[in-house]
N, C-alpha and C positions, 0 to 999 in steps of 0.2 A: 605392560606396557614398556617401550624404552626410546629414548632420544638421544640428542644432543641438544647444549645451550651454545650459543655462540654471539659474539658481539658481528660490528659491523665489518669490520677486516678478516673476519673469518676465526680470529682467535677465540680459544674456548673459556668458559665463563664458570666458576665453580660458586658453590654454596647459593645457586638461587634457587628460590623454593617452587616447587612443581606441583601440583596438586590438583583434583578434580572439583571444581567450585562445589561449593554446601555441602563437601563429603569430609570424611576425617584420610581419604586415602592419595596418598603423595610421598613425596620424598626430595632430597636435595640434589643438585648436580654435582659430579665430582671434578677433583683437579681437572681432569682432562675435557670436562663438559659433561659427560655422558651421564645418563640417570636411567633407572628401571625403578617400576615397583608393579605390585599385584593390585587387582581391582577386581571386586565381583560385580561392578556395575556395569549396565549393557545399554545400549541406544545412544542414543542422542546426548549428549553431554557437555559441557563447558569446561574446556582446561586452562589454567589459569598460573603465568610464570611471573615471579615478582623477584627484583633483587633492589637493594637500596641504591640509588642515583641512578637507575635505568629505568623506562618505561614500562609498567606493567603490561603482558599481553594474556587478552579472554578472546580464546577461540572455539566455536562450536565442533565436534571433532562426533564421529562415530565409532563407537567403540562393539568391536567384534569378538571371536574369539582368537584370533590371530593376534601375535606381536606387533604392535605398532611402532615403524621406526620413524620418530619426528626429529624434524629441526627445526629451532626455534633462535630468530636471531634477535637480541635484547640492543635498545640503541638510546643512549645518554642523552634522553630529553626532557625537561620538565615537566611534571604529571600531576593531576591531582588526586593524590591518593588518602585514602582513609585514617584520619588521626585515631590512633588506637584508644586515648582517653575517651573520646566521646562512646564507643561502644562499651568499653569495660573498665576504662581505668577509675571514674569516679564512683568509688562505693563500692568497685567488686575486683575479684581476683578471679582468674579464670587457669583453672588446671589442666588443660591440655593442648588447646587450640594453637597451632604452630604459629599462625597469624597473628597471634595476640599475645602481651604479656605474661608469660607465667609463673604462676605462683607454686603450686602444688601438682603434680601428677599421681594417677594413680597408686604407682608404685611408692609414691612419697609416704602415703598414706598408710600402707601397708610397713614401711619400714620406720615409720616415726616410734619411738621406743614408749612414750606415754600413750599414745592415740591406740594400742592393743587391735592394730587393723581396723579399728571403726573409723567412719570419714566424718562424724561430729567430733570425735576426740582428737582427730588431726586438725580441721577447721580450728579448734581452739586452743592453737599455738599460735594463730593469725590474729594481727591487732582487730583491735575492735570486738572482742569476745572476752568474757568472764570464765572463770574457774570457779564451778557450781559443782564441787565433789559429790555432793548428797543425792542429785541427779542426773548427771552424766549427759544432760541435755543441753543444747546451745542457747546462749542467752548473749543479745548482741546491742551495744551501745545502749542501756537503759533499759533493754526490753526485755519482758519476760520471756519464757521458752515458748508458749504460744504463739507468738509474735514472728517467729520463724518458719518460715513454710518450707515443704519440699516439695519440687517436681519433677518427673521422670518424662523426658522427652515432652516437655510442655503441658503434664496434664499431674493435677495435683495430688497428694498423696495426702491423707488425713491423716493416717498414724503411722509414721515413720520409723518409730523407737519400740524396741520390745518392752512388754508391759512386766513392772517390779512393784512390789509393796513399797507404801510412801517410805522415802529415807532409804532406799536400799538403790545404789545408781545403776543406769539402765545403759543401753547402747543401741545402734540403730540398726534394722532390719536388712538394709542390703549391705553385700560384700562392695567394696570400691570396685572387685577386678571385674564387675559385671558391666561398670561404665567406661567409655574412652573419653571422658570429659567431664569436668566438674566447674560450676562457674559459681561463684559464694559472693552475694552481692550482701554488703553491709549497710547499705541504703540507698536511695535514688534511684531504682532499679527500673525496667522497662514498663510502659504502658501495658505489653502485653498480659502481665502479673498483677493479681489483686490478692485481696483478703490476707495480707501482712502486712504488719505494720510496722516490721523493723527490717526485717530479713529476708532474704528466699536463696532456697541452695537446689540449681538447676543441674540434674544430672542425664549425660546422654547415653542411650545404649548403644553396644556397639553393631556398627551396621557394615562393618565389613572383616569379621573374624579371619587371620592370615591363614593358619591353616588348621589340620586336625591335630587333637592334643586331648590328654588326659591325665588330671590332675589329682593325686592322691594326697590328701594334708592330714597326718596324725597328731595330734594333741596332748598334749596332759591333761587337756578338759574336754576332750570329743575326738571326732574325726570330721572329715570333708573329703566330698567327693566331686570334680567338675571335669565336663566334657563337652568338646566340641566335634562338631561333624560337618564338613562343608558339602554339599552336593552341587550340579551345576548352576542351580539359580536360588539355590536356598542355603542355607545353614542353620544347625540346632544348637544351642548351647543350654545344655541341663546341669545343675548342681542340687546337691544336698548334704545338709549340715546336720551333726547330732552334737548337742553341748550338753556335760550332765556334771555341774560343780560339786556334787556329794562327795566323791573318792578326796579331790583337793581341798574341800572344809573338812575333812578328817585328818588331812597331813597339817593343814596349816588354820589354825583356832581363829574365829570370829569371832566378834562382840555382838551378832546375833545370834541366838539361841534359833536353829532350822529345826524343824521337823522334816521338810524334804526340800533340799536345797534345790535351788533355779534351775529346771532342765527343757530345754529347746530343742524341737525338731522343726527345721525349715528344708523348703525345697524350692528352684527354681527353674523355669524353662522359657528359655527366649528362642522366638523362632524368627527367624530373617527370611525374608522372601523379595528375589527382584524380579518385579512385575513386568519389566520391558518398558522399553522408552524413558529409561531413568527415572523410574518410579522405585520405592522402596518399601515394603511395610514390615513393621516389625512389632512383633506381640511379646508382651510378657507376663507371665503367670509366676505369682511368688504366693507360696503359702508358710506362717509361721505358727506354731502351737508352743507356748510357756505355760510353764506348771512350776508352783512353786508355794511352800507352806512355812512359818515360823510363829514362836510362841511369843505373843505380844503383850506387854507388860504393863501392867497395871499402875502408874505412878503414881505416888503419893498412898495409896489405899494399900490395907493389909488385905489384898486379895492374892491367889497367886494366877501365872501367867495365863493367856486366852489363847485358842487356837488361829490364827490368822490364813487363811490357805486363797491364793488368787489362779485362775487359769483365766489365758486369754488365747484366744482364737483368730488369726488375721487371714485374711485373703486381698490379694490387688491384683487386677488384672487390666490390662490395658493395650489397645492398640494404637499406633501410631502409622500415617501413610506419607508419604513424600512424592512429591511428582513435579516433574518440568513440563509445564505448559507449553511455553513458549522459550526460545531464549533469552526470554527478559523475565518471564513469571513461572512463580515458583507457588505450588499448593503444597500445604499441610492441612492435615487433619488428624487428630483425635479422638477416642471413645475411653474411657475408663470406668470403672467398678472397683469399692472398694466395699470390704464386709471388716466389721472389729468388735469381737463379742469378748465381755468379761465377767466374769464367775466370782465375785467376791463372799468369803463366808469370815465373816466374825462372831465367836460366841453364837447365840440366837439371832444374830443379823444376817439375812444373805441380799444381797444386791445383785442384780443380773440387767446390765445393758447392753445395747447393740446399737452400732451405728451402721446405716447401711449409704452409701454415696455413689452418685455416678455424675459423670460431666461428659458432654461432647464441645467437641472447639476446630474451630477453621479458622486457618490464618492464609491468605496470599501476600507474598512479597514480590514487590513490582521495581526493577531496575529501570528507572525513567529516562537516565543520562548517566555519563560520567559522575555528575556532581550529584544528582538527586535520586535517592531510593526510597521505597514507600512501603507500608507494610499495614495490614488492615486486617480485623477478624472479627469474632465472638465467641463467648462460652456461654454455655448451660450448664449451671450445677443443680443436683437436685440431693436434698441429704434427708434421712428420715434417723432419727434418735427416738429409742424408749429405755425407759430404766423399772424394774419392777423389782419394791426394795419390801421386805417380811421381815420383822419379828415377832418371835411367836405365833399367833394366828392371826396377827394383823398385817394387811398387806395394803399397799399405796403403788401406781401406777403413776409414772410421768413420762410424758413423751413431746417433741418437738419436730416439727417436718420444717424447712426450707427448702424454697426454690429462688435461686440466683441465675440473671441473667446479666450479661456484659457485652461491650462493646469497645474494640480500642482500634487507634490508629496511629501511626508514628513515621514519622518524615525527619530523614537523614541528608543533610545539605552539607557538600564538602564545596564552602566558598571560595578557597584558595588551598594551593599546598600548604599553608601553615594553620588554616582554620576551618573548622565545621563545627554543625549546630547541628543537634537532635531536638524535636519537638514531637510531644504526646499527648495522647487524650484516652483516658478509658472514662466511662461511663458504665456503672453499676447497679441493679435493682435487685432488692431482697425482699425476703416476707416480710421483714420489720421495718417497712415504707413504702410507701405509695409513687413518690418520686425517684428519678435516677439520680444517684451521688455522683458529681463529674471531678475529676482526679487528673489534673493535669501533671507533665511530666516534661522537664526540660534539661539539657546538657548542653556546654560546650566545651571546644578545647583549642588549645592555641599553642603550637609548636614552636617553642622558643629557638631548637636547634635540632639537629638530627637525634641527640642523646636525650634532650630537656623538652618536656611539655606542661604546660598548665592546664587543668580541667574544671569545671564546677558543675554541679548539677542538683534540682531541685524537683521536688516532687510531693503530691498531696496522696494520703494512704489513709483506707477504711479497711476496719474489719470487724465482722459479728461478733458481738460476746460468745465466749466460750458456752457450750451447752449445759454446765455446771449452774448456770446462770437461767439460761432460755428454758430448761424444764420446767422452770417455776413460773417464768413470766414471760408472754411474749410483746411488752410492752416498753423494752429496751431498743435503744439503737444503737448504730454499730457505732464502735470507737475509731479514735481519726488521729493520726500522725502527720507533721508537717517536717520534710528533711531540706537541709541547707548542706552542702558539702563542697570545700575548696579540697583540689587536689596538685600537687607536684610530683612528677614521675621524672628521675634519669635513668636511663637503661643504656648499656653497652654492655655488648657480647655476653658476657655469663654474668652479670653483676646489676643489680635491680635495687635502686631506692627509691620508696614511695614516703610520702606527708602529707597528712590527712587532716584536715579539720571538719567539725561537723558540729552542727546544733539540730535538737529535734523537740520540737512542741508537742505535747500530748492533749487531745480534747476527751468530755466524753467518757471517760473513763468508769467502769462499774463500780459503784461505791454499793456497801450493805451494813448493816450493823451488827448482825447476826450470821457468823458464815452457816451455810447450808440449813435455812431459816425456809421453809416452804413457804412462807406468806410474800406474795406478791409484791405489798409495799413495802417489802424489806429492801426491792434492790433499786436503784437508780444510775442515771449516767453523770452524775455531779463531778465526779473525778479529773484531775487535769495534774499535768506536769511538764518538767525536761530533762534533755539529756544534753549534754554540750561536752566537748574536748579535744583531743588529738591523738593520731595514731603513728606511728614511726613502723617502717619493715625495712629491712635491708636482708638480699639472699646474694650469697656470691657463691657460684659453681667453677669459677675460674682460676683465682689466685691460689687455691689449694689444690696441687696433680692429684687427681681420683676423689678430691673432696667436694663438702657441699654441705653449706651451713644458712641459716634463716635468722635474723635477730627480729622480735618483733619488740613493741612494748605500746601501752594504750593507757590513757589519762581521762578518767571520768569523772564529771561534775553531775550527777543527778539527782530530781527529787520527784515523788509524785504523792499527792492524795489521792488514795483509791481504796478500794476494797473496806477492810474495816480499821482502816489507820485513824489515832487521834490526831496526828498533826501531820504536817508538811513535811515531809521526809525520806532520806535517802533509803529504797526498799532492801531487804535482808539481803536480796543474791548479790550485792554491786561492792567491788572494792574500787578504792580511786586508784590505785597504780597495780597494771597487770603486765607482767616481762614475761617472755619467753625464750629460749635459746636453743637450737635443733640443730645437730654437726653429725654428720655420716661421713666415713670414709672407707674407701673399696683399698685393701691391701693385696695386689696381685702376687706377690711373693708366697705369700701362705693362703691364698683362696679365701680372704676374710675378707666379711663387711662390718663393720663396727658402727653403732650409732649411739646420741647421747642427746637427751632433753631434758631442761631445767627450767620448772615453771614457778615464779613468784608472784602472790597478790598480796597484796596490803589487806587487814582488817574489813570484816563485812559487818554492819552492824547487826545489832541483837535486841530484842526486848525483855529486860529484867521488871514484869508487874510488882514489884516489891517498890521500887521507885515512884515517884510522882508523877503525872500524866505528861508534865512538862517535859520531862526526861525521856520521853518516847523514843526508842531506838537510837538512843544515845550512847551506848558501851558499844565496842566493837573487840571480835575474836583478834586473837594473835595472828601473825602472818603466815600464809601458806607458802610452803616450799616442797617440791616434789622433785630430785635426781632420779631419771632412769636410764636404763643402758640397756642395748640388746648387741647380740653377737651371732651371724651367720657364717656357715663353714660349708665352702664348696666341696661337696663328695664324690663330684662325678668322676674324677682323675682314679677312684677306687672300685666306684660301683659301674662304670663304664655308661650311665646312664645319668641325666640330671637329677640329682638328688642334691637338696640341702637341708641342713644341720641349724636350728634356729632357737636363741635363748634370749629371754628378755626379763628383768628385773625393775619394779616401778619402784619409784622411791627408797632407792637402796640405803640410805640414812636413816631410813624406818623413821622419818618426822613426823609426830603426832598431831596432824592437822586435824583444827576445831572448823567445821562449816557454819557452825550458829547454834541456838540454844534453843530446845523447846522447854516450856514450864508445863509443871501441874502442881494444883493444889495439895499439900500436905495437910492432912484434919489433923495430925498429932499437933505440929507447930504454928498452924494457921498460916504458913506464909506459902509462897510458892517455891519450888524446887526445881533447878536448872538443869535441863539434862542436856549435854552438849551431845549433837551431832557430831559423829566422827567416820571413819571409813571402817569396812567391815574388816581390813586388818590394815597394817600400816602399811604392807610390803603384798605385791602381787606377782607371784612366778610363773613363767609360761616355757615349756619347752616344747619343741614342733620337728618334724620331719617333713618336707615337701618332696615331692616325687613327680616329675613330670614325664612323662610317657608319649 
């Protein structure tokens, strides 16, 4: 479709945002006011035209196969406009929605040197996160990794990470290029989402791929193939990836003695159908198969290493459907299914666990007026967990079934051009309790000027205990957290500054006397804690030509009495200071892209059992340092087709980072030996060739 944007006098208006409402299809007007873009949407839609200092236009249109030559006139009238902070600023980073504050885009994730193309690795360069190198998972504002949940098109993903043996870092199962948008919330998020104490990562699959394409990616550790095929009313996006770290580990020695290095086979199929009258159906099928085995040491005993093997098979299927019931009401539905199977063998011990999950979700979004928007809906979750433990001839079966129902509603009210509120309420009921748990959510924003705004958010959140506890007892209750957030944001052209203070209170945390002990009386909800601090984030892609950088810093003060902790202490995963600097530069004269990232984290607590109990977690590791670089060179001038050569090196100075210490009793010395948890290798190298056809 194509058209032109002008003012009342007929003068062209540039830089106006034009897009199909509730989609990612759109563009900006050029210097002469003209615009054009492609969309796969059909039928009745609503087109939106926005520009600062002008009144926004929303008009219904009928999309056909013909090119639409449209003309829109913007007038300089004061308008009630949605304050960005209400929907995304307080506690959240948006990664692609052009209407909102941009923090990271999908290609930012791919090109961040320290991330290695991993969504969670890139998010870990943002404020509010922690560097926990021995897991590779996301830890947010004093919350353990299970407190950060991932959703795809609004549907919960039970197992978003690849499986690795304990102490071996993992990465996310999904490629960032599968998604057109990523919203990372560090707290105070919408009432639409639950069962997450600390954070949500919201991923949106592509609703309208631009054109047919085939990508072939050759890595030093594997290969990947992805293709897109557009039809008249549908599109198919398929991907296959194979990773084998065995050859790489032979060239670069590892601290772990691997019998079989991690090997992963994964594939996905994304099917997009335009059902007419503005309806879009998106189906995603994803499968992962992870296998590895290593020689596990018996620390402190005169015994040979024992073989530990782990096999994981994961399937995730979801369908989401969106349609416009009328000009003011949108219906969203979703259905999801997940399967996660683990088979662990250690000497004579064999553990097989299976998790099956299902979800049905319905949401209605209604525009009551220019000032008021209302959304409401419900969720139904079903989860079935089983575990079979066999030691020699002895066998034990454990299981837990959970049925969760939830209802939510949220109202956004724009009081004036400078102030807006969002009020929400979520009610949940699970197998662990008869009553519904009520969770109020609220946020408010005030625009100080066109470039400055303040926002605040509050929320109450519940999350069921992990299955590692529920398999022993169903007498536990959900854990609880309350969030308080105050945010300031300055945004001007390509510059963004965010300052955010937060306080989080924990209640009903799981406590136990002995880890993995089957007695139900061993477990309770007597834990509590807090997390408080502030975050700084600055991004600038304006000051340096063809350059882009961001700086993030987080200060965290947190303590918990949970698990088998002896004292009210800072948990082992958290450091007080975290700093990240990411810089990227395109050099057109040599067709090269250079990226750099540096991460610093102050020391983390660890436990030395040789010391008195009143010194529990009083020791700290040395600070963490990691400087990583990447380089890309455009070979298309030689190959005549889009080809990019890519190389990256993490931790180029080879810093010997220690994440903490395990301990084992030494029968000879009658003391506990401290075994440092370190990286598999101080540096990681990656070479790749990206071919686009």
